C-alpha positions as a Markdown table, in Angstrom:
| # | Residue | x | y | z |
|---|---|---|---|---|
| 1 | Val | 283.0 | -180.4 | -68.8 |
| 2 | Arg | 281.0 | -179.6 | -65.7 |
| 3 | Ser | 280.8 | -176.1 | -64.3 |
| 4 | Gly | 280.6 | -175.4 | -60.6 |
| 5 | Gly | 276.8 | -175.1 | -60.7 |
| 6 | Gly | 276.3 | -178.7 | -62.0 |
| 7 | Ile | 275.3 | -177.5 | -65.5 |
| 8 | Thr | 276.9 | -179.5 | -68.2 |
| 9 | Thr | 278.6 | -177.5 | -70.9 |
| 10 | Val | 279.7 | -179.2 | -74.0 |
| 11 | Ile | 281.6 | -178.1 | -77.1 |
| 12 | Glu | 281.7 | -181.0 | -79.5 |
| 13 | Leu | 284.7 | -180.1 | -81.7 |
| 14 | Ser | 284.7 | -181.8 | -85.2 |
| 15 | Phe | 288.0 | -180.4 | -86.2 |
| 16 | Phe | 290.8 | -177.9 | -85.3 |
| 17 | Thr | 293.6 | -177.3 | -87.7 |
| 18 | Ala | 296.2 | -174.7 | -88.8 |
| 19 | Ile | 296.8 | -174.2 | -92.5 |
| 20 | Pro | 300.1 | -172.5 | -93.7 |
| 21 | Lys | 299.7 | -169.9 | -96.4 |
| 22 | Ala | 302.1 | -167.3 | -97.9 |
| 23 | Gly | 303.1 | -165.2 | -95.0 |
| 24 | Lys | 300.2 | -166.2 | -92.8 |
| 25 | Ile | 298.5 | -169.1 | -91.0 |
| 26 | Ile | 294.8 | -169.8 | -91.2 |
| 27 | Ile | 293.3 | -171.5 | -88.1 |
| 28 | Gln | 290.0 | -173.2 | -88.7 |
| 29 | Trp | 287.8 | -175.1 | -86.4 |
| 30 | Ser | 284.3 | -176.5 | -86.5 |
| 31 | Thr | 281.8 | -177.6 | -83.9 |
| 32 | Glu | 279.2 | -180.3 | -84.1 |
| 33 | Ser | 277.2 | -178.6 | -81.2 |
| 34 | Glu | 277.7 | -175.9 | -78.7 |
| 35 | Ile | 275.8 | -175.9 | -75.3 |
| 36 | Asp | 276.1 | -172.7 | -73.2 |
| 37 | Asn | 279.1 | -171.5 | -75.3 |
| 38 | Ala | 280.1 | -167.9 | -75.0 |
| 39 | Gly | 282.9 | -168.0 | -77.5 |
| 40 | Phe | 286.6 | -168.8 | -78.1 |
| 41 | Asn | 290.1 | -167.5 | -77.7 |
| 42 | Leu | 293.2 | -168.6 | -79.7 |
| 43 | Tyr | 296.7 | -168.9 | -78.2 |
| 44 | Arg | 300.0 | -169.1 | -80.1 |
| 45 | Ser | 303.4 | -170.5 | -79.0 |
| 46 | Glu | 306.8 | -171.0 | -80.8 |
| 47 | Ser | 307.1 | -174.4 | -79.2 |
| 48 | Lys | 304.6 | -177.3 | -78.3 |
| 49 | Asn | 305.1 | -177.0 | -74.6 |
| 50 | Gly | 306.1 | -173.3 | -74.4 |
| 51 | Glu | 304.2 | -170.4 | -73.2 |
| 52 | Tyr | 301.0 | -169.7 | -75.2 |
| 53 | Ile | 299.9 | -166.0 | -75.7 |
| 54 | Lys | 296.4 | -165.0 | -76.7 |
| 55 | Ile | 296.3 | -163.7 | -80.3 |
| 56 | Asn | 292.6 | -162.5 | -80.7 |
| 57 | Asp | 291.8 | -159.0 | -79.4 |
| 58 | Ser | 288.4 | -159.9 | -78.0 |
| 59 | Leu | 286.4 | -163.2 | -77.5 |
| 60 | Ile | 285.3 | -164.8 | -80.8 |
| 61 | Pro | 281.6 | -165.0 | -80.3 |
| 62 | Ala | 279.9 | -168.4 | -80.4 |
| 63 | Gln | 277.7 | -169.0 | -83.5 |
| 64 | Gly | 276.6 | -172.6 | -82.9 |
| 65 | Ser | 273.8 | -174.0 | -80.8 |
| 66 | Ser | 272.9 | -177.2 | -79.0 |
| 67 | Thr | 271.5 | -178.7 | -82.2 |
| 68 | Gln | 273.8 | -177.1 | -84.8 |
| 69 | Gly | 277.5 | -176.5 | -85.0 |
| 70 | Glu | 279.4 | -173.8 | -86.8 |
| 71 | Ala | 282.6 | -173.3 | -88.8 |
| 72 | Tyr | 285.1 | -170.7 | -87.7 |
| 73 | Glu | 288.3 | -169.1 | -89.2 |
| 74 | Phe | 291.0 | -166.8 | -87.9 |
| 75 | Val | 293.9 | -165.5 | -90.0 |
| 76 | Asp | 297.2 | -165.0 | -88.1 |
| 77 | Lys | 299.4 | -162.7 | -90.0 |
| 78 | Asp | 301.8 | -162.1 | -87.1 |
| 79 | Val | 303.9 | -165.1 | -88.0 |
| 80 | Lys | 307.6 | -165.7 | -88.8 |
| 81 | Leu | 308.4 | -167.3 | -92.1 |
| 82 | Trp | 309.8 | -170.8 | -91.8 |
| 83 | Lys | 309.1 | -170.8 | -88.0 |
| 84 | Lys | 306.6 | -173.4 | -86.8 |
| 85 | Ala | 303.8 | -171.9 | -84.8 |
| 86 | Tyr | 301.6 | -173.9 | -82.4 |
| 87 | Tyr | 298.1 | -173.0 | -81.6 |
| 88 | Lys | 295.6 | -173.9 | -78.8 |
| 89 | Leu | 291.9 | -173.1 | -78.9 |
| 90 | Glu | 290.0 | -172.2 | -75.7 |
| 91 | Asp | 286.2 | -172.4 | -75.5 |
| 92 | Ile | 284.6 | -170.5 | -72.7 |
| 93 | Asp | 281.1 | -171.2 | -71.4 |
| 94 | Leu | 278.5 | -168.7 | -70.1 |
| 95 | Asn | 279.6 | -169.5 | -66.5 |
| 96 | Gly | 283.2 | -168.6 | -67.3 |
| 97 | Gln | 284.5 | -172.2 | -67.4 |
| 98 | Ser | 287.0 | -172.9 | -70.1 |
| 99 | Thr | 288.3 | -176.0 | -71.9 |
| 100 | Met | 291.5 | -176.0 | -74.0 |
| 101 | His | 291.9 | -177.9 | -77.3 |
| 102 | Gly | 295.1 | -178.7 | -79.2 |
| 103 | Pro | 297.8 | -177.9 | -80.0 |
| 104 | Val | 297.9 | -177.8 | -83.7 |
| 105 | Ser | 300.8 | -176.5 | -85.7 |
| 106 | Ala | 301.8 | -175.0 | -89.1 |
| 107 | Thr | 304.9 | -173.4 | -90.7 |
| 108 | Pro | 304.4 | -170.4 | -92.9 |
| 109 | Arg | 306.4 | -170.0 | -96.1 |
| 110 | Leu | 307.1 | -167.3 | -98.6 |
| 111 | Ile | 305.1 | -168.7 | -101.6 |
| 112 | Phe | 302.5 | -171.4 | -101.7 |
| 113 | Gly | 301.0 | -170.9 | -105.2 |
| 114 | Phe | 298.5 | -169.0 | -107.1 |
| 115 | Arg | 295.5 | -170.0 | -105.1 |
| 116 | Asp | 296.8 | -168.6 | -101.8 |
């Protein structure tokens, strides 16, 4: 991604997934590297091509660097049982440019087992 000033900003995403649990969905993502990354926003929709609404209250701050990535996790408890939820991840660079990733999806259920 190139910003207007000609500075290259890169988020190398190694994975982005949504994991269903009992009454919640855990969204996880990991970066290999982050150059000029300010942070992330998460968006949820009830359909793959529907309207996505931001679900984090404030920007999830970047933790990685140009030489080292980071693992992130967000727990979405505002979910409907048995209703598939779709998520998109937005990274925002220090210049305000953004890139969307996804969507990924998961369906929360009532009970998943003792380890949940």
